C-alpha positions in Angstrom: 0.1 -0.1 0.0 3.2 2.5 0.3 5.1 3.0 -3.0 8.2 4.8 -1.2 10.8 2.7 0.7 10.7 2.9 4.3 13.4 3.2 6.8 13.5 2.5 10.8 14.2 5.7 12.6 17.6 6.5 12.9 19.0 5.0 16.5 21.4 8.3 17.0 18.2 10.5 16.5 16.1 8.8 18.9 19.0 9.1 21.1 19.5 13.0 21.0 15.9 13.5 20.8 15.3 11.6 24.3 18.4 13.8 25.7 17.1 16.7 24.3 14.0 16.4 26.6 13.7 17.3 30.2 12.5 14.3 32.3 9.8 16.3 33.8 6.3 17.3 33.4 3.8 15.6 30.8 6.8 13.6 28.9 8.1 12.1 32.3 5.2 9.6 31.9 5.4 9.0 28.4 8.2 6.2 28.0 9.6 5.8 24.2 7.7 8.7 23.1 10.4 9.8 20.7 11.3 6.7 19.3 7.4 6.1 18.5 6.8 9.6 17.3 9.9 8.9 14.8 8.5 5.5 13.7 5.1 7.2 12.6 7.1 10.3 11.1 9.5 7.9 9.2 6.6 6.1 7.6 4.7 9.2 6.4 4.8 8.6 2.5 1.7 10.3 1.0 1.8 11.8 -2.4 3.6 15.1 -2.5 4.9 14.8 0.9 8.7 15.4 1.5 10.5 15.7 4.8 10.6 19.6 4.8 7.2 19.6 5.4 7.2 18.3 9.1 6.8 20.9 11.5 7.3 19.9 15.1 5.4 22.8 16.5 2.3 21.7 14.4 2.7 18.1 13.8 4.5 16.5 16.9 1.6 16.9 19.3 -1.1 15.3 17.0 1.3 12.2 16.6 1.8 11.9 20.2 -2.0 12.3 21.0 -2.6 9.4 18.5 0.0 7.4 20.2 -1.3 7.8 23.9 -5.2 8.5 23.7 -6.9 5.5 23.9 -9.8 6.8 22.4 -7.9 8.1 19.0 -8.1 5.3 16.7 -7.0 7.0 13.8 -4.4 9.3 12.2 -5.1 10.9 8.9 -2.2 12.6 6.7 -2.3 14.3 3.1 -1.0 17.3 1.2 -3.5 19.5 -0.5 -3.4 18.9 -4.0 -3.9 22.9 -4.6 -0.5 23.9 -2.8 1.6 20.7 -2.2 3.5 23.0 0.0 2.1 21.3 3.6 1.6 18.2 5.7 -2.1 17.9 7.0 -2.7 16.0 9.9 -6.1 15.0 11.5 -7.8 12.1 13.5 -11.5 12.7 12.0 -11.3 14.6 8.7 -10.8 13.3 5.7 -9.6 15.2 2.3 -12.3 15.7 -0.2 -11.6 14.1 -3.7 -10.4 17.4 -4.9 -8.4 18.4 -2.3 -5.9 16.0 -2.3 -4.5 13.2 -4.6 -4.9 10.6 -1.8 -4.4 10.0 2.1 -2.3 8.2 4.0 -4.1 6.4 7.3 -2.7 5.0 10.6 -5.4 2.9 12.6 -4.9 1.2 15.9 -7.3 -0.5 18.1 -9.4 1.2 21.0 -7.4 1.0 24.5 -4.6 -0.8 23.2 -1.4 0.4 25.1 1.3 1.0 22.3 5.1 0.6 23.0 8.3 0.9 21.0 8.3 -2.6 20.9 4.4 -3.3 19.8 3.8 -0.5 17.7 5.2 -2.3 14.7 2.2 -5.0 15.3 -0.2 -2.7 16.5 -0.6 0.1 14.2 -1.8 -0.6 10.5 -1.0 2.1 7.8 -1.5 2.6 4.2 -2.6 4.7 1.4 -5.9 5.2 0.1 -7.4 7.7 -2.8 -10.3 9.5 -1.7 -12.2 7.7 -4.5 -11.4 4.3 -3.2 -13.6 4.4 -0.1 -16.5 5.3 -2.2 -16.0 2.3 -4.3 -15.7 -0.2 -1.5 -19.0 1.4 -0.2 -20.9 0.5 -3.3 -19.5 -3.2 -3.5 -20.3 -3.7 -0.2 -23.7 -2.2 -0.4 -24.7 -4.2 -3.5 -22.8 -7.3 -3.2 -21.9 -8.5 0.0 -24.5 -6.9 2.4 -27.5 -8.4 0.4 -25.6 -11.7 0.1 -25.1 -12.1 4.2 -28.7 -11.1 4.9 -30.1 -13.7 2.8 -27.8 -16.5 3.3 -29.8 -19.2 5.2 -26.9 -21.8 5.1 -25.1 -20.1 8.0 -25.2 -21.4 11.6 -27.4 -18.9 13.8 -24.5 -18.1 15.9 -22.1 -17.4 12.8 -24.4 -15.6 11.2 -25.4 -13.4 14.3 -22.0 -12.3 14.8 -21.2 -11.6 11.4 -24.5 -9.7 11.0 -23.4 -7.6 13.8 -19.8 -6.8 12.9 -21.1 -6.4 9.0 -23.3 -3.6 10.1 -20.8 -2.0 12.5 -18.3 -1.6 9.6 -21.0 -0.6 7.0 -22.2 2.2 9.4 -18.5 3.4 10.0 -17.7 3.3 6.0 -20.7 5.2 5.1 -20.0 8.0 7.9 -16.2 8.0 6.7 -17.2 8.0 2.7 -19.9 10.9 3.0 -17.8 13.0 5.8 -15.2 13.5 2.9 -17.8 15.2 1.0 -19.2 17.4 4.1 -22.3 15.7 4.3 -23.6 13.6 7.6 -25.3 10.8 6.4 -27.3 8.1 8.7 -26.8 4.4 8.1 -29.8 2.2 7.4 -28.9 -1.2 8.1 -30.5 -3.7 5.3 -32.4 -6.1 7.5 -34.2 -9.0 6.0 -37.4 -8.7 7.8 -40.5 -6.4 7.7 -39.9 -3.8 10.8 -43.9 -3.0 10.2 -44.4 -6.3 11.7 -43.8 -4.9 15.4 -44.7 -8.2 17.2 -42.5 -10.4 15.2 -39.5 -8.0 15.4 -39.8 -7.8 19.3 -39.2 -12.0 19.5 -35.6 -11.2 17.7 -33.6 -9.5 20.5 -30.5 -9.7 18.4 -32.4 -7.7 15.8 -33.7 -5.1 18.3 -30.1 -4.5 20.0 -28.8 -3.8 16.3 -31.3 -1.2 15.8 -30.5 0.1 19.3 -26.9 0.4 18.1 -27.8 2.1 15.0 -29.6 4.9 16.7 -27.0 5.4 19.2 -24.6 5.7 16.4 -27.3 8.4 14.7 -27.4 10.1 18.3 -23.6 10.5 18.2 -23.6 11.7 14.6 -26.2 14.2 15.0 -24.6 15.5 18.5 -21.4 16.2 16.5 -23.3 18.3 13.7 -25.6 19.9 16.8 -22.4 21.0 18.8 -20.7 22.7 15.7 -19.5 25.9 16.8 -20.7 28.9 15.0 -18.3 30.3 12.5 -18.6 34.1 14.0 -16.8 32.3 17.3 -13.8 31.0 15.1 -11.6 32.9 13.0 -13.0 36.0 14.3 -9.6 37.7 13.5 -9.7 36.8 10.1 -13.4 36.0 8.7 -15.4 38.1 6.7 -19.0 38.0 5.8 -18.3 36.1 2.8 -16.9 33.4 4.9 -20.0 33.6 7.0 -22.1 33.2 4.1 -20.1 30.0 3.3 -20.6 28.9 6.7 -24.1 28.9 6.5 -24.2 27.6 3.1 -22.6 24.5 4.3 -24.7 24.5 7.6 -28.0 24.6 5.7 -26.9 21.9 3.2 -26.0 19.2 6.2 -28.9 20.2 8.5 -31.3 20.2 5.7 -29.8 16.9 4.7 -30.1 15.3 8.2 -33.5 16.8 8.6 -35.0 14.9 5.3 -33.3 11.5 6.3 -34.9 11.9 10.0 -38.2 12.3 7.9 -37.9 9.2 5.9 -40.0 6.1 6.6 -37.2 4.0 7.1 -36.1 5.9 10.3 -39.8 6.1 11.5 -39.9 2.3 11.4 -37.0 2.0 13.4 -38.2 4.5 15.9 -41.4 2.6 16.4 -39.6 -0.6 17.2 -37.6 1.1 19.9 -40.8 2.8 21.2 -42.4 -0.5 21.3 -39.5 -1.9 23.6 -39.3 1.5 25.6 -35.8 1.8 24.7 -33.7 4.3 26.8 -32.0 5.4 23.7 -34.8 6.7 21.5 -35.6 9.7 23.9 -31.8 11.3 23.2 -32.4 10.7 19.4 -35.8 12.3 19.2 -34.7 15.4 21.1 -31.8 15.8 18.9 -34.1 15.4 16.1 -36.5 18.6 17.2 -33.0 20.5 17.6 -32.1 19.6 13.8 -35.6 20.8 12.7 -34.9 23.8 14.5 -31.4 24.3 13.5 -32.2 23.6 9.8 -34.9 26.5 9.8 -32.5 28.7 11.6 -29.6 28.1 9.0 -32.0 28.7 5.9 -33.4 31.9 7.3 -29.7 33.1 8.1 -28.5 31.9 4.7 -31.5 34.0 3.0 -30.6 37.3 4.5 -26.8 37.2 4.7 -26.6 36.3 1.1 -27.7 39.9 0.5 -24.5 41.0 1.6 -22.7 39.1 -0.9 -22.7 41.9 -4.0 -21.3 44.3 -1.7 -18.6 42.5 0.0 -17.4 41.2 -3.9 -17.4 44.8 -4.7 -15.3 45.7 -1.4 -12.7 42.6 -2.8 -12.3 44.2 -6.1 -12.5 48.1 -5.1 -9.6 50.5 -4.4 -9.6 52.1 -1.0 -11.3 55.2 -2.4 -13.9 52.9 -3.8 -14.8 51.4 -0.9 -16.0 54.5 0.6 -18.8 54.4 -1.8 -19.6 51.0 -1.2 -20.2 51.3 2.5 -23.5 53.0 2.7 -25.0 50.3 0.6 -23.3 47.7 2.9 -24.7 49.1 5.9 -28.0 49.3 4.6 -28.0 45.7 3.9 -26.8 45.3 7.4 -29.7 47.3 8.9 -32.1 45.2 7.0 -30.6 42.0 8.5 -31.1 43.4 11.7 -34.6 44.5 11.2 -36.1 41.5 9.4 -34.0 38.6 10.3 -35.6 36.0 12.8 -32.0 35.2 14.3 -29.4 37.9 13.3 -31.6 40.5 15.4 -29.2 39.8 18.7 -26.6 42.4 19.6 -24.0 39.3 19.8 -24.7 38.3 16.3 -24.7 41.8 14.9 -21.3 42.8 16.6 -20.3 40.0 15.0 -21.2 40.6 11.8 -20.0 43.9 12.0 -16.3 42.6 12.8 -16.4 40.6 9.8 -17.6 43.7 7.6 -14.3 45.5 9.4 -11.9 42.4 8.5 -13.7 42.6 5.0 -12.4 46.2 4.6 
């Protein structure tokens, strides 16, 4: 999976690194930290990468967190295809197909303690193109999942275990593939039963448990979207109204997409099954579904009004300093309209943030 030659870390480099780090504080408890750090660093071979892109201040702590945080099971690396001048590392974000030629993954098992002696066996790494996972998802969805679901020759215990693991893998694969496109897609398990027949479904405890696991995953996915911070609170030093508009465009697409999924009959059938068994996982899911509905309406309203700022802001981008003066009255009239008419940007903190972005644009 890796086209470039791989060499083990230089023992002299490890010795020097260990000697230069004081044996105090956080690093005092991280035995072998430098050796494992160099093990990962020496195996980065994604397209476009060269060792000069490595920046200790940016990359070192990310790799250390991957090594020592039990809940961090993957590390992704890529070089942006539009600049080809920096190394990107992330635990969750996957580059979109137009953002990188390929990305590299390092994967470890959850709650596995890594050491210099075991990292070789416990961490799997390789290179994948963004489109590769989409192909895998299509093959799995159209070939393997239907085959396993309809196979009556398997022993009951084997089929139950295989089905459980298959759905977990498919849920993770579905989420990862669509995450690369900035979308949140809820995985719907293909069950070979009629979920409308509640009495029959309730006799299959394994099926009910799988449906509960599905709803738990949905709840986690939706909670991550709900907790996404408003763009006005991040990048406040450099963001412009055009950045704000782009944020709400993305937010509107994501929330409206989730809302449409939540309104499908398939999701309603799974919710009805959990309601029949009085599952404790249904209430948090339904509460978040309501929040998504409200948030989707808010995002659509914000985008509708903020889009009115786009022509003036584009004028400012093209204008000379003297020409900016003529654009400002028009821009402030639009801001006043947003203040007076918008249902959600009529709050002081929202307007303050918007005017700060106008200042950044100027």
